[in-house]
PAMI-223446 format. One record per residue: x, y, z of N, C-alpha, C in turn; residue in three letters. Coordinates in steps of 0.001 Angstrom, whole numbers. Layout:
# residues N
{node {X Y Z} {X Y Z} {X Y Z} ALA}
...
END
This chain:
# residues 82
{node {-3499 -24742 -15614} {-3633 -24702 -17057} {-2265 -24635 -17708} UNK}
{node {-2020 -25464 -18661} {-740 -25410 -19364} {-573 -24063 -20080} UNK}
{node {647 -23554 -20025} {954 -22314 -20709} {497 -21056 -19994} UNK}
{node {-62 -21200 -18812} {-536 -20032 -18060} {652 -19217 -17578} UNK}
{node {657 -17941 -17866} {1717 -17038 -17419} {1201 -16287 -16194} UNK}
{node {1468 -16836 -15029} {951 -16282 -13780} {2048 -15501 -13074} UNK}
{node {1761 -14243 -12762} {2719 -13413 -12041} {2066 -12837 -10793} UNK}
{node {2898 -12489 -9833} {2425 -11981 -8545} {3223 -10730 -8189} UNK}
{node {2529 -9740 -7662} {3177 -8557 -7108} {2794 -8472 -5637} UNK}
{node {3757 -8326 -4765} {3527 -8291 -3336} {3865 -6898 -2798} UNK}
{node {2877 -6242 -2242} {3052 -4880 -1745} {2565 -4839 -301} UNK}
{node {3445 -4511 620} {3069 -4443 2030} {2406 -3105 2329} UNK}
{node {1706 -3071 3451} {1032 -1838 3842} {2052 -781 4238} UNK}
{node {1835 410 3758} {2669 1564 4090} {1771 2777 4114} UNK}
{node {2200 3813 4760} {1390 5020 4783} {2254 6251 4962} UNK}
{node {1716 7352 4491} {2324 8669 4685} {1476 9383 5745} UNK}
{node {1971 10467 6304} {1123 11203 7248} {-216 11617 6618} UNK}
{node {-190 12023 5357} {-1435 12428 4688} {-2391 11267 4466} UNK}
{node {-1872 10123 4019} {-2755 8987 3778} {-3299 8434 5092} UNK}
{node {-2509 8527 6167} {-2989 8095 7482} {-4191 8942 7903} UNK}
{node {-4093 10242 7710} {-5206 11127 8077} {-6465 10781 7287} UNK}
{node {-6312 10511 6000} {-7469 10142 5172} {-8066 8822 5650} UNK}
{node {-7232 7823 5857} {-7733 6514 6298} {-8390 6608 7668} UNK}
{node {-7802 7388 8572} {-8421 7571 9892} {-9801 8218 9781} UNK}
{node {-9970 9146 8830} {-11277 9795 8679} {-12282 8871 8002} UNK}
{node {-11816 8037 7084} {-12725 7121 6380} {-13120 5930 7241} UNK}
{node {-12193 5458 8078} {-12411 4246 8870} {-12117 4506 10341} UNK}
{node {-12901 5362 10993} {-12641 5634 12412} {-12793 4345 13234} UNK}
{node {-11880 4159 14153} {-11939 2969 15000} {-11340 1730 14365} UNK}
{node {-10731 1866 13179} {-10112 717 12516} {-8991 145 13384} UNK}
{node {-8828 -1159 13302} {-7760 -1812 14053} {-6476 -1952 13235} UNK}
{node {-6463 -1401 12023} {-5251 -1438 11216} {-4162 -646 11928} UNK}
{node {-3035 -1280 12182} {-1938 -650 12909} {-1293 417 12025} UNK}
{node {-1395 1658 12449} {-772 2767 11721} {-92 3722 12690} UNK}
{node {633 3165 13644} {1387 3972 14599} {2774 4236 14017} UNK}
{node {3067 5484 13661} {4384 5773 13076} {5550 5345 13961} UNK}
{node {5341 5303 15269} {6417 4899 16192} {6737 3416 16074} UNK}
{node {5814 2631 15537} {6023 1189 15387} {6499 816 13987} UNK}
{node {6739 1807 13146} {7154 1580 11760} {8521 2197 11510} UNK}
{node {9144 1751 10455} {10384 2360 9990} {10023 3467 9005} UNK}
{node {10889 4451 8889} {10669 5530 7923} {11471 5244 6663} UNK}
{node {10832 5483 5541} {11499 5346 4247} {11267 6629 3474} UNK}
{node {12331 7188 2942} {12212 8400 2134} {12020 8018 678} UNK}
{node {11088 8691 35} {10863 8445 -1383} {11863 9238 -2205} UNK}
{node {11891 8983 -3495} {12813 9726 -4362} {12464 11209 -4428} UNK}
{node {11269 11560 -3978} {10847 12962 -3967} {11030 13614 -2595} UNK}
{node {11573 12852 -1622} {11869 13397 -315} {10767 13263 723} UNK}
{node {9625 12694 345} {8560 12514 1334} {8833 11246 2149} UNK}
{node {8106 11101 3243} {8325 9983 4160} {7152 9018 4092} UNK}
{node {7497 7730 4024} {6514 6660 4146} {6845 5898 5424} UNK}
{node {5825 5435 6102} {6011 4575 7269} {5788 3139 6803} UNK}
{node {6828 2331 6924} {6822 958 6424} {7132 3 7567} UNK}
{node {6926 -1289 7329} {7300 -2274 8325} {8825 -2323 8452} UNK}
{node {9322 -2678 9624} {10758 -2773 9857} {11392 -3917 9085} UNK}
{node {12704 -3883 8980} {13459 -4849 8164} {13218 -6291 8591} UNK}
{node {13213 -6576 9883} {13025 -7953 10339} {11646 -8483 9968} UNK}
{node {10610 -7675 10177} {9262 -8104 9822} {9128 -8264 8308} UNK}
{node {9742 -7372 7544} {9686 -7488 6079} {10331 -8795 5614} UNK}
{node {11450 -9178 6216} {12096 -10450 5847} {11194 -11629 6168} UNK}
{node {10562 -11584 7339} {9649 -12656 7737} {8459 -12749 6785} UNK}
{node {7871 -11603 6474} {6731 -11577 5553} {7134 -12104 4174} UNK}
{node {8270 -11671 3686} {8701 -12102 2353} {8911 -13605 2303} UNK}
{node {9587 -14160 3308} {9811 -15614 3342} {8473 -16358 3356} UNK}
{node {7534 -15877 4173} {6224 -16519 4280} {5509 -16520 2927} UNK}
{node {5400 -15353 2308} {4646 -15269 1057} {5340 -15999 -84} UNK}
{node {6663 -15946 -153} {7367 -16687 -1189} {7124 -18188 -1039} UNK}
{node {7158 -18695 194} {6928 -20125 424} {5488 -20519 91} UNK}
{node {4530 -19713 504} {3126 -20021 238} {2808 -19965 -1256} UNK}
{node {3358 -18984 -1931} {3122 -18882 -3374} {3753 -20073 -4094} UNK}
{node {4961 -20445 -3709} {5622 -21601 -4329} {4827 -22878 -4100} UNK}
{node {4235 -23023 -2907} {3474 -24231 -2588} {2126 -24269 -3304} UNK}
{node {1481 -23134 -3403} {112 -23112 -3939} {30 -22721 -5421} UNK}
{node {1008 -21968 -5880} {1054 -21509 -7275} {2460 -21732 -7813} UNK}
{node {2867 -22987 -7977} {4273 -23272 -8269} {4805 -22689 -9569} UNK}
{node {3943 -22367 -10505} {4444 -21804 -11763} {4455 -20275 -11752} UNK}
{node {3966 -19687 -10679} {3889 -18225 -10609} {5284 -17620 -10423} UNK}
{node {5474 -16470 -11049} {6700 -15706 -10863} {6374 -14473 -10037} UNK}
{node {7187 -14208 -9031} {7026 -12991 -8232} {7781 -11879 -8952} UNK}
{node {7037 -10878 -9379} {7635 -9782 -10125} {8089 -8639 -9228} UNK}
{node {7429 -8487 -8096} {7626 -7263 -7337} {7415 -7544 -5866} UNK}
{node {8288 -7019 -5046} {8133 -7094 -3593} {8509 -5734 -3026} UNK}
{node {7649 -5173 -2227} {7975 -3931 -1556} {7202 -3836 -249} UNK}
END
């Protein structure tokens, strides 16, 4: 559609120890990878820890999604990546 202002926000999966416990209780047996040993640690501005994907995987994911969005939604602007 002409004049469409399409924006995209890309947020990768991350978890804290507390959110992991909640998700494990809500979805027992889930195959979602939430092994803290396989993730990088990121400290928030409040000092808590989030488990995030490592730098190499984040770069790969970002390149993939930016290319796919450009190919399928060429007028879209990516506002946020984390």
